[in-house]
N, C-alpha and C positions, 0 to 999 in steps of 0.2 A: 264889551265886544272885543275879540282878539285883534291884535294888530298884525296884519299880514306881513310876514317877512319878505324881504326882497330875494328873489332867486334868479340866478343866471347859470344855465348849464354850460356856459362858455368859460366859467371860472376854473381854469385848469390847475391853478395852484392848490385850490381846495380839492379838486377831483383826484389829483395824484399825490396828495400830501403824505399818504402812507407808503409811497414807493420811493426807494432809493434810486440813484442814477443807474446802478447796475440792473435793478429790477425793471426800470423803464426801458432800458436797452433790450432786455429779454422780451418784454411785451412787444416792442417794435418788431423784433424778428418773428415772433409768433403770429402777429396780425398781418405782417407782410406775407407770411406763408399762407395763412388762411385766405388772404386776398387773392391768391393765385389758385384757382380751382384745380388745375392739373397737378401742381406741386402738392397741394393739400391732400387730394385724393391719393396720390402716389405715396406720400409720407405715411398717412394713416394705414394704407394697405400694407406697406412694408412693416410697419410696427405690429399690426395684427399677425402677419406671417411670422415675424420674429418671435412673438410670444408662443405661437403654435409650435415652432421649431425649438423652443426653449433657448433661444439666443439671449445673452445677458444685456437686454436693453432697458430693464426696469429703471436703472439709475438715470439713464438719458431721459426717459419719459417723465420721471419725477421732477427733473430739473427744467422740463419744457412744458408740453401740453398739459400733462397731469398736474404739475405744480401750479400752473396758472388757473386752471378751471376747477380744481378740486382742493378741498381743505386738507386732505391727508388720506392715509390708508386706514387709520383707526379713529375711533371717537376722540381719544385724547389728543391726537395730532390735529384733528379738525377743531377742537375746542381752542387750541393755541392759535390757529389761524383766525378763528372767530374773535378771540380776545384782542388780537391786533386791530381788527375792524372796529371793535367796541371802543377803542381809544379815540376814535373819530366819530363816535355817536351812531355807528352803523351796527345794527343787531343782526343775528344770524338764525337760520333754520338748518339743522343738520339733516341732510337728505341721503339716505343709503341708496347708492346708485348702482347696485349689483343686480344683474338680471339672474334670478334663480332658475333652478332646474325644472320647476313646475310640478314637484311631487310634495306629498304631505310633510316630509322631513324638511324640505326647503321652505315651505310655508311657515312651519313652526320656528325655524331658525331665523327667518326674516322678522317674524313678529317679536321674537325675543330680542333681536338686535335693535329694532326700532324702540321697543320698550326701554331698553338700556339707554338709548340716546336721550329719551325723555327724562329718565332719572337724572342723567348727568346735566341735561339742559336746565332742569329745575334747581340745580345747585348754583347756577349763575344768575346774573341779573341782565344778561344780554342775549339770551336764547329763549324767546317767549313762545315758540311754536314747535310742534312735532308735525310730521307729514308722512303719509303712506299712499302707495298705489294698491288698490284693492286686488289687482291681479298678482301682486306679490304675496298675497295672503290666501289665494284660492284659485281654482281652475276657471279660467274665463269661458271655457266651453259650457260649463254649467250655468254661468251668468247669462250667456247667450241663449241657452235653452229657456231659461226663465223669462227673458225678454220676449221671446217668440211665443210664449204661452204653451210650450211643450211640456208634457208630463215628465217628471224626473223619476229615475229608478230609485229604489230604496237606498242604494249605495250613494247615489248623487244627492239625495235629500240629506243623508248623514254628513256628506262632505260639505254641503252648503251650510249646514248648521254649525260646522266647525269654522267656516269662514266668518259667520256672524259672531261667533264667540271671540275670534281673533280681533275682529273690528271693534267689538265692544270692549275688549281688554285695553286696547290702545286709547279709545275715546274716554273710557273711565279713568285711565291713568292721567290723561290730560286734565280732566275735571278735578281729580283728587290732588294733583301736583300744582294746580294753579296755572297751568299752561293752556294754550289753544292748540287745535290740531286741524290740518288741512287734508281733505280727501281729494287726491288728484283726479283730474278728468282723464278718460281713456277713450277707446274706440266707440263709435256711435252704436254699433250693433249689440253692445251689452252695457252701454252707459245708463240706461233706464234702471237696470238692476242696481248699479252703483248708487245712483241718485236715491233710490228707495231706501237703501241701507243708510245713506248719509242723513236722510230726513228722519229715519227712525232714531238715529243717534242724536240728532238735534232735539227731537222731542223729549228724549231721555235726559240729556245733559245740558241743554241750553235754556233751562228754566230760569235760572238766576242770573246768568251771564252768557256771553257768546263764547262757546268752547269749540264746537265743531263747525267747520266751514266747508261748503261744497264748492267745487270748481266748475266754471262754465266756459267752454271754448266758443268764443264769439265768431269764429269763422263758420260755425254752423248757423244756418239761417233761422233756426227755431230757438236758439239759446236765450235771446232776450225775453221771449215770451215764457220760456221755461223758468227763468229766474224770477220773473214777475209773479207767475202762478205759484211757485214755491213760497214766495214771500207772503202771498195772500193766504195760503194754507196755514203757514206758521202763525199769522195773525189770528186766524179763526181758532186754531188749536192752542194758542196762548204760549208759544215759546219764541225765543230769539232766533231770527233767521240770520245767517252769516254767509257771505259769498266771496269767492275769489274769481273774478273774471280774468281770463287770459285771451289772447288772440287765437292761440292754438298751435299744435305741434304735429299733427298727423294728416295734413291736408292731402298729400299725394296718395297715401294709402287709402283714405276715405274715397277719393274720386275714382281710383282704379277699381275698388271693390264694387262701388255703385254701378259703374259701367259694365263690369264683368257679370254682375248678378242681375242687372236690369231693373234696379229700383231708383227712385228719385235721388239725385245727388244732394246730400245734406249740406254741402258747402255753399257759402255765399257766392254770388255771381262774380264778384271782384273784391279787391282789397279795400276799395272805398266803402263798400257795404259793411265789411268787417270793422273798419275804423268807426263808421257811423254807429253800429250797434255796440261796439266796445264803449265808446264815449257815453252812449245812452244808458248803458248798464251801470257805469260808475256814477253818472248823474242821478239816476233813479235811486241808487243805493244811498248816496249821501243825503238826498232830499227826503228820503224815508227813514233816515237814521238806522240803516242796516249796517251791521258790522262788516267792514270791507277790507280785503287785501287787494290793492290795485297792482297786479303783477304785469308789468309792461316795461319795455325798453323804448317806448315811444315818448319823446320829450313833450310833444303837444298834449297828449292825454294827461301826462303828469301835471303840466301847468294848468290845464283846464280843471283838474281835480282840486288843486290848491285854490283856484278861484271859487269853485263851488263850495268848498269848505268855508271860505271866507264869507260868502253870501249866506250860508246857513249857520254862521256863528259857531263853527266847530273849531276848537282850539287845535293848532298843529300837533300838540302832544296828546290829544284825546285818544283813548284806547280804541275808539270807534274806527279809526282809519290807519292802515299801514300801506306803505309803498314797498314794492318788492322787485328786485332784479337778481339775475344770476351772478354768482361769484365769478369774478374775472371779466365781467362785461358791464358796460354802461356805468362805470365809476363816476363819470361826470354827472349822472343823474343822482345816484345813491348818495355820494358824499356831499353834494351841494344841497340836497333836500335835508340830509341829517344836520348839516351846518346851520340851516335855516330853522331847525327845531322840529322837523317832521319825524314821524316814526318810520324808519326804514329797516327792512330785513332782507338780507342776502340769502338766497338758496345756496347752501354750501354742500355740494356733492362730496361723498367720501366712499372709500372701499379699497380693497387690494387693487393695485395698478392693473394687473392682467384681467381682473374681473370687471373693472370699470371701463375697459376699452370700448365696449359697445356704446356706452354713454358718450365717450369722447368722440367716437365716430359720428354719432348723431349731432353732437355739438358742432363739429367741424362742418357737417353737411348743412346745418341750419345757418351757420355763420355765412356760408357762401350763397345760400338761397334767400336769406332775408335781404330785401333790397337795400343796398348801401350800408348794411350794418358793419361788416368787417372793414370796409374802406373807411367808414366813419370812425371806428375804434383806432385804426391805423393812423388816420389824420390827426386825431386828438393827441395820441402819444407823440407823434412827430412834432406837433406844435409845442407840446410841453417840453420836449427835449431841447427845442430851439429856444424856448423862453428861459430855461435854466442856463443854457449856454450863454445867452445874452447877459444874464445876471452875474455870471462868474467872471465876466470881462472887467 
């Protein structure tokens, strides 16, 4: 029976071990800015405007917001950022965070780029996953039509076949390269189409090991049942089911659309319900030996998962369970879990600064809307700066 390591997310020496004093001061300023909604919105707005007007702000962004939340502009830059994390036992997932133009050329370019990240990831021992958004590989309007049961034109049928080919190419690469791959969750009005593609890939590539993981947004009130049903189907068909539960990232958009179009709001009634279903999803996964990526910045959920792993005799280093947080956030969770011997992977976004701005805008918005998250980050950095100052006396 494995010995459960002691974990404290309050151990700031471990949390910020990879940060120099100068980097810590920079983090302090970034989270102080994000902690102020008005300044945060104004700053991001001005940065977007500056890029549109071709003002030379790229250098400033690389040294501030971009540099903190993104690994770099290229795969090679991001691998170097990931290598630094790996020195502390934290692994990485390179995540192309460029929003394409939505045409066939863009879909092919995105597929090629993600394929290349997987080739490079396979050359390391600290980048075990690939990841993709299906809407980066194909037109979501077609996916929506499929979910609604509407007939596709011949042109749309051909376009969707190309989507399936792109998805298969990436999943096959993960299988052949010894990696795993995450299929990101998206909007509910075409999520069923994405789910079906993910399950098709699982049946094809998850026969011997867990390669393809589907993502479940637990702020949807039907996600827990969807996850359980998908697991039962996998058992019946004889392939390995793999899941990545998240709390979710598109709540406002989902609610607005449901109200506008007059259908049942797919979102949970409150955060407590989301938290309940999230924890139920990770508990169900662990107790049923489902390959799991626990993607959360919630300390309580992470601690519960370590306890359930202990109850189920799952070794912290078992390939069955990974914890995951975003690059530049919740280092107190990531680094302390890694120090205790658990599998941890950071989502490391990358891409050209000006093209990643939409991602950074969303990141800033999420930071200000997640209850207490930016203030929590700010407070942890402040405390670590104070701790170091005390040590230097």
